[in-house]
C-alpha positions as CSV (number, residue, x, y, z in Angstrom):
1,M,-74.1,16.4,148.4
2,A,-73.3,12.7,148.7
3,K,-75.3,12.1,145.5
4,M,-73.4,14.8,143.5
5,S,-70.1,13.3,144.8
6,R,-71.0,9.9,143.4
7,F,-71.9,11.4,140.0
8,G,-68.6,13.2,139.7
9,K,-66.6,10.1,140.5
10,S,-68.5,8.1,137.8
11,R,-67.9,10.8,135.3
12,S,-64.2,10.9,136.0
13,I,-63.9,7.1,135.7
14,L,-65.7,7.3,132.3
15,L,-63.4,10.0,130.9
16,G,-60.4,8.1,132.0
17,S,-61.5,4.9,130.3
18,V,-62.1,6.8,127.0
19,A,-58.6,8.4,127.2
20,L,-57.0,5.0,127.8
21,I,-58.7,3.5,124.8
22,A,-57.6,6.4,122.6
23,L,-54.0,6.0,123.7
24,I,-54.1,2.2,123.0
25,G,-55.5,2.9,119.4
26,I,-52.8,5.5,118.7
27,G,-50.1,3.1,119.8
28,V,-51.4,0.3,117.5
29,A,-51.5,2.7,114.5
30,V,-48.0,3.9,115.1
31,S,-46.8,0.4,115.5
32,G,-48.5,-0.6,112.1
33,A,-47.1,2.4,110.3
34,S,-43.6,1.6,111.6
35,S,-43.9,-2.0,110.5
36,A,-45.1,-0.9,107.0
37,R,-42.1,1.4,106.6
38,T,-39.7,-1.2,107.5
39,Q,-41.2,-4.0,105.2
40,P,-39.9,-2.6,101.8
41,A,-36.5,-2.2,103.2
42,T,-36.4,-5.9,103.9
43,A,-38.1,-7.2,100.7
44,T,-36.5,-7.2,97.1
45,A,-38.7,-6.1,94.0
46,A,-38.8,-8.5,91.0
47,P,-37.5,-7.1,87.6
48,V,-40.2,-6.1,85.1
49,L,-40.8,-8.8,82.4
50,V,-40.7,-7.3,78.8
51,G,-41.0,-8.8,75.4
52,V,-38.1,-8.2,73.0
53,Q,-37.3,-8.5,69.3
54,T,-33.8,-9.4,68.3
55,I,-32.9,-7.3,65.3
56,T,-31.7,-9.3,62.3
57,A,-31.1,-8.6,58.6
58,Q,-34.0,-9.9,56.5
59,P,-34.6,-9.9,52.7
60,V,-37.1,-7.4,51.6
61,Q,-38.5,-6.0,48.3
62,V,-39.4,-2.4,48.4
63,W,-42.4,-1.2,46.3
64,S,-43.3,2.3,45.4
65,S,-47.0,3.1,44.7
66,F,-48.4,5.4,41.9
67,S,-51.6,5.9,40.1
68,G,-51.9,5.1,36.4
69,R,-54.1,4.6,33.3
70,M,-54.2,1.6,31.1
71,R,-53.4,2.2,27.4
72,A,-53.7,-0.1,24.4
73,V,-50.3,-1.2,22.9
74,D,-51.8,-0.6,19.4
75,Q,-54.9,1.3,18.6
76,A,-56.4,2.6,15.3
77,E,-59.3,4.8,14.3
78,I,-60.8,3.5,11.1
79,R,-61.9,6.2,8.6
80,P,-62.8,5.8,4.9
81,E,-60.0,6.4,2.4
82,V,-62.4,6.6,-0.6
83,S,-65.8,8.2,-1.0
84,G,-69.0,6.4,-1.6
85,R,-72.0,4.6,-0.1
86,I,-71.6,1.9,2.5
87,L,-73.0,-1.3,1.1
88,A,-72.2,-3.7,4.0
89,V,-71.0,-3.7,7.6
90,R,-69.2,-7.0,8.3
91,I,-68.4,-6.5,12.0
92,D,-70.4,-6.9,15.2
93,D,-69.9,-4.6,18.2
94,G,-67.0,-5.8,20.3
95,Q,-65.9,-8.4,17.8
96,T,-62.3,-9.6,17.7
97,V,-60.7,-9.2,14.2
98,K,-57.5,-10.1,12.6
99,A,-55.3,-7.7,10.5
100,G,-56.7,-7.8,7.0
101,D,-60.3,-8.7,7.8
102,V,-62.9,-6.8,5.8
103,M,-65.0,-4.7,8.2
104,F,-66.9,-2.3,5.8
105,V,-67.7,-2.4,2.1
106,I,-68.0,0.9,0.2
107,D,-69.7,0.6,-3.2
108,P,-66.9,-0.8,-5.4
109,A,-68.6,-0.3,-8.8
110,P,-67.1,3.2,-9.5
111,F,-63.7,2.0,-8.6
112,E,-64.0,-1.1,-10.7
113,A,-64.9,1.1,-13.6
114,A,-62.0,3.4,-13.0
115,L,-59.7,0.4,-12.9
116,A,-61.0,-0.9,-16.2
117,K,-60.6,2.5,-17.8
118,A,-57.0,2.7,-16.5
119,Q,-56.2,-0.7,-17.8
120,A,-57.6,0.3,-21.2
121,S,-55.4,3.4,-21.2
122,L,-52.5,1.3,-20.3
123,A,-53.1,-1.0,-23.3
124,S,-53.4,2.0,-25.6
125,A,-50.2,3.5,-24.3
126,R,-48.3,0.2,-24.8
127,T,-49.6,0.0,-28.3
128,N,-48.4,3.5,-29.1
129,A,-45.1,2.8,-27.5
130,A,-44.6,-0.3,-29.6
131,Y,-45.4,1.6,-32.8
132,A,-43.1,4.5,-31.8
133,R,-40.4,2.0,-31.0
134,T,-40.7,0.4,-34.5
135,E,-40.6,3.8,-36.2
136,F,-37.5,4.7,-34.2
137,E,-35.7,1.5,-35.1
138,R,-36.6,2.0,-38.8
139,A,-35.2,5.6,-38.7
140,A,-32.1,4.3,-37.0
141,A,-31.4,1.9,-39.9
142,L,-32.0,4.6,-42.5
143,I,-29.8,7.2,-40.8
144,R,-26.8,5.0,-41.1
145,T,-27.1,5.2,-44.9
146,Q,-28.1,8.9,-44.9
147,A,-31.4,7.9,-46.4
148,I,-33.3,10.3,-44.0
149,A,-32.6,13.6,-42.5
150,Q,-31.2,13.8,-39.0
151,R,-34.2,15.9,-38.0
152,L,-36.6,13.0,-38.8
153,Y,-34.5,10.6,-36.9
154,D,-34.5,12.9,-33.8
155,E,-38.3,13.3,-34.0
156,R,-38.9,9.5,-34.1
157,A,-36.5,9.0,-31.2
158,N,-38.3,11.6,-29.1
159,A,-41.7,10.1,-30.0
160,S,-40.5,6.7,-28.8
161,R,-39.4,8.2,-25.5
162,V,-42.7,10.0,-25.0
163,A,-44.6,6.9,-25.8
164,Q,-42.7,4.9,-23.2
165,A,-43.3,7.6,-20.6
166,S,-47.0,7.4,-21.4
167,V,-46.9,3.7,-20.6
168,L,-45.3,4.5,-17.2
169,A,-48.1,7.0,-16.5
170,A,-50.8,4.6,-17.5
171,E,-49.3,1.9,-15.2
172,A,-49.3,4.3,-12.3
173,E,-53.0,5.1,-13.0
174,V,-53.8,1.4,-12.9
175,R,-52.0,1.0,-9.6
176,Q,-53.9,3.9,-8.2
177,A,-57.2,2.5,-9.5
178,R,-56.4,-0.8,-7.8
179,I,-55.6,0.9,-4.5
180,N,-58.9,2.8,-4.6
181,L,-60.7,-0.4,-5.3
182,D,-59.0,-2.1,-2.4
183,H,-59.8,0.8,-0.1
184,A,-63.5,0.3,-1.0
185,Y,-63.1,-2.8,1.2
186,V,-62.2,-1.3,4.5
187,K,-59.9,-3.7,6.3
188,A,-58.5,-4.0,9.8
189,P,-55.0,-2.6,9.9
190,I,-54.2,-4.4,13.2
191,S,-55.5,-7.4,15.1
192,G,-57.7,-6.6,18.1
193,R,-61.1,-5.8,19.4
194,V,-63.3,-3.4,17.5
195,S,-65.7,-0.8,19.0
196,R,-69.1,-0.4,17.5
197,A,-69.9,0.6,13.9
198,E,-70.3,4.4,14.1
199,I,-71.8,4.5,10.5
200,T,-74.3,2.0,9.3
201,Q,-75.1,0.5,5.9
202,G,-76.6,2.8,3.3
203,N,-74.8,6.0,4.4
204,L,-72.6,8.1,2.2
205,V,-69.0,8.7,3.4
206,Q,-66.5,11.2,2.2
207,A,-62.7,10.7,2.2
208,G,-60.3,13.4,3.2
209,P,-59.3,15.4,6.3
210,G,-62.9,15.5,7.6
211,A,-63.6,11.8,7.0
212,P,-66.0,10.3,9.6
213,L,-65.0,7.7,12.1
214,L,-66.3,4.2,11.0
215,T,-65.0,2.3,14.1
216,S,-61.9,1.9,16.2
217,I,-59.7,-1.1,17.1
218,V,-57.5,-1.7,20.2
219,S,-55.0,-4.5,20.2
220,N,-55.3,-7.5,22.5
221,D,-51.7,-8.3,22.3
222,G,-50.8,-7.0,25.8
223,I,-51.6,-3.6,27.3
224,Y,-49.7,-0.7,28.8
225,A,-50.0,1.1,32.1
226,D,-48.9,4.8,31.9
227,F,-47.9,6.5,35.1
228,E,-45.6,9.2,36.4
229,V,-42.7,8.6,38.9
230,D,-41.5,11.4,41.2
231,E,-37.9,12.5,40.7
232,Q,-36.7,11.4,44.1
233,T,-38.0,7.8,43.7
234,F,-36.6,7.6,40.2
235,M,-33.1,8.9,41.2
236,T,-32.8,6.9,44.5
237,G,-34.5,3.7,43.7
238,L,-35.1,3.1,40.0
239,R,-32.3,4.8,38.1
240,A,-29.8,2.2,39.4
241,Q,-31.9,-0.5,37.7
242,T,-32.0,1.2,34.3
243,G,-29.4,1.3,31.6
244,P,-28.7,1.7,27.9
245,H,-29.5,-1.9,27.0
246,G,-33.0,-2.2,28.3
247,E,-32.3,-3.3,31.9
248,E,-35.5,-1.5,33.0
249,K,-37.6,-4.1,31.2
250,R,-36.7,-6.5,34.1
251,I,-38.1,-4.2,36.8
252,P,-41.3,-5.9,38.2
253,V,-44.5,-4.0,38.2
254,V,-47.9,-4.9,39.7
255,V,-51.2,-3.2,39.0
256,T,-54.5,-3.7,40.9
257,L,-58.0,-2.4,40.0
258,R,-60.0,-0.4,42.5
259,G,-62.2,-2.8,44.4
260,D,-60.3,-5.9,43.1
261,E,-57.0,-5.6,45.1
262,A,-57.0,-9.4,45.7
263,H,-56.2,-10.1,42.0
264,P,-53.0,-8.3,41.1
265,H,-51.6,-8.3,37.5
266,E,-47.9,-8.7,37.1
267,G,-45.8,-7.1,34.4
268,T,-42.5,-5.3,33.8
269,I,-41.4,-1.7,33.0
270,H,-41.5,-1.1,29.3
271,S,-39.8,2.3,29.2
272,F,-39.0,5.5,31.0
273,D,-39.2,8.9,29.3
274,N,-36.0,10.6,28.2
275,R,-36.4,13.6,30.5
276,I,-37.9,14.8,33.8
277,D,-40.8,17.3,33.6
278,T,-39.6,20.4,35.3
279,A,-43.1,21.6,36.0
280,S,-44.3,18.5,37.8
281,G,-40.9,17.0,38.9
282,T,-41.9,13.7,37.5
283,I,-40.8,11.3,34.7
284,R,-43.2,9.4,32.5
285,A,-43.1,5.7,32.8
286,R,-44.8,2.8,31.0
287,A,-45.2,-0.8,32.0
288,R,-46.4,-3.7,29.9
289,F,-48.7,-6.6,30.9
290,A,-49.7,-9.7,28.9
291,N,-53.4,-9.4,29.8
292,R,-54.2,-12.8,28.4
293,D,-57.6,-12.9,30.1
294,G,-58.5,-9.5,28.9
295,T,-59.3,-8.2,32.4
296,L,-57.4,-5.0,31.8
297,M,-59.0,-2.5,29.4
298,P,-57.7,0.8,27.9
299,G,-58.8,3.8,30.0
300,M,-58.9,1.9,33.3
301,F,-57.6,3.8,36.4
302,V,-55.2,1.5,38.3
303,S,-52.9,1.4,41.2
304,V,-49.3,0.7,40.1
305,K,-46.6,-0.7,42.3
306,V,-43.0,-0.7,41.1
307,A,-40.2,-2.7,42.6
308,N,-37.9,0.0,44.0
309,G,-34.9,-2.1,44.8
310,G,-34.4,-4.7,47.5
311,G,-32.0,-6.8,49.6
312,P,-31.3,-7.5,53.2
313,A,-32.4,-4.8,55.7
314,L,-32.9,-4.4,59.5
315,L,-36.5,-4.5,60.5
316,V,-38.2,-3.4,63.8
317,Q,-41.8,-3.8,64.9
318,E,-43.9,-0.7,64.5
319,R,-45.2,-1.0,68.1
320,A,-41.7,-0.7,69.5
321,I,-41.2,2.8,68.1
322,G,-41.9,5.9,70.2
323,N,-42.2,9.5,69.3
324,D,-40.1,12.2,71.0
325,Q,-41.2,15.4,69.3
326,S,-39.7,15.0,65.8
327,K,-37.5,12.1,66.7
328,K,-38.2,8.4,66.7
329,F,-36.8,6.1,69.4
330,V,-36.8,2.6,70.8
331,Y,-35.8,1.0,74.1
332,V,-32.9,-1.5,73.8
333,V,-32.0,-4.1,76.4
334,G,-28.2,-4.5,76.9
335,E,-26.3,-7.6,77.9
336,D,-26.6,-6.5,81.6
337,G,-30.3,-6.4,81.4
338,K,-30.5,-2.6,81.6
339,V,-32.8,-0.5,79.4
340,A,-31.2,2.1,77.1
341,Y,-32.9,4.9,75.0
342,R,-31.9,4.8,71.3
343,E,-32.8,7.3,68.6
344,V,-33.4,5.6,65.2
345,G,-33.8,6.6,61.6
346,L,-36.5,4.7,59.8
347,G,-37.4,3.8,56.2
348,P,-40.6,2.5,54.6
349,Q,-43.1,0.3,56.3
350,V,-42.9,-3.5,56.0
351,G,-46.3,-4.8,57.0
352,S,-46.2,-4.4,60.7
353,Q,-42.5,-3.5,60.7
354,R,-40.3,-0.6,59.6
355,I,-36.9,-0.6,57.9
356,V,-34.2,0.7,60.2
357,L,-31.8,3.0,58.4
358,S,-29.7,4.1,61.4
359,G,-29.5,3.7,65.2
360,L,-29.6,-0.1,65.5
361,S,-27.3,-3.0,64.7
362,A,-28.0,-6.6,64.0
363,G,-28.3,-8.7,67.2
364,E,-29.6,-5.9,69.5
365,R,-32.7,-6.6,71.5
366,V,-35.5,-4.0,71.2
367,I,-38.5,-3.9,73.6
368,I,-41.8,-4.4,71.8
369,D,-44.0,-5.5,74.7
370,G,-44.3,-3.9,78.2
371,L,-43.0,-0.4,77.1
372,Q,-45.4,1.3,79.5
373,H,-43.5,-0.2,82.4
374,V,-39.9,0.6,81.5
375,R,-37.7,3.6,81.7
376,P,-34.0,4.2,80.8
377,D,-31.4,2.5,83.1
378,M,-33.8,0.2,84.8
379,T,-33.1,-3.6,84.9
380,V,-35.6,-5.9,83.2
381,A,-36.2,-9.5,82.5
382,V,-36.6,-10.4,78.8
383,R,-38.5,-13.0,76.7
384,D,-38.6,-13.4,72.9
385,A,-41.9,-11.8,71.8
386,L,-41.9,-13.2,68.3
387,A,-40.1,-15.7,66.1
388,T,-37.8,-14.3,63.4
389,R,-39.1,-15.0,59.9
390,A,-38.7,-13.6,56.4
391,A,-40.3,-10.2,56.1
392,P,-43.1,-9.5,53.6
393,D,-42.7,-7.0,50.7
394,V,-42.7,-3.3,51.4
395,A,-45.3,-0.9,50.2
396,A,-43.5,2.5,50.2
397,N,-45.7,5.4,49.5
């Protein structure tokens, strides 16, 4: 019994010690929690630091992009104007020729003979005309003295007129014979670069509607880019720059080749069409380029950019813009340091910026860095996130 009594006392002491330790732990935890709850009440949170852009008006040049094809300013398909055998080909493939250079020679012998015959006919007609004129003058002298009948006088007068008409006909035949002989030497009608000779020496060619193609020439005095401008762009951006006195010829245009965007070619608008195509809703446009180095060739597919107006505009960084369903918005920091939600209307992209059409004014500060840490009506600290500089050109699609 004595041993059981000592065991019960030891167990009671052990349980009491465990309970005491538990109570001390609970007290410490409660004290720590109480201290943690009171600490924020006594400390002040620092404002969130954000980067801002001060909105200013900057000069921009808006460009609209289109697709186009290069066309030669002048081009000609060379076909024979007389029939015969080709005796000589005087051009090389891709050669540059000047207007008037002989490119092909069609056998001139038949045309030389025709010219000689026409000249002989002309000489005969002139001789007959001279004799008829003499006979008429003799009759005119005799009719005054009534030495001949009036009928004979009229006959000789008519013969003189017919003989003179024969001279005119013979002169026309000579001119035609000379033209045919000249056409036997096929000449370049314009200056430019020739294609290849489609028909070689020794072949017979036939003039007329079905005349074969000998070669073709494209001018190297500049080149056109043909493209189509949508109605909205033309009406809102380009129409103000056009007028009845050729003002559109001052509108800048830039073309680039696919894969060679680093080397743009500069030119100006040459013309706009006189109507808008109702089927496509576009108007045909043509730009002209000097093309002194010959890089641009007819038929090339190019990207065309047209200056679509310009002037000072408000610009905001693209990364500052948020989406609220179909709306665009930015966060603006007021003079009191508070953040405000602002819905904005935006225009074309300017590199990493956008043109602001509505919702912002010059001098306002827009948050561009730290957007994930702000919300409307909170107070923030600001810093300039970028230095204001002239904006690059705009590529409006």
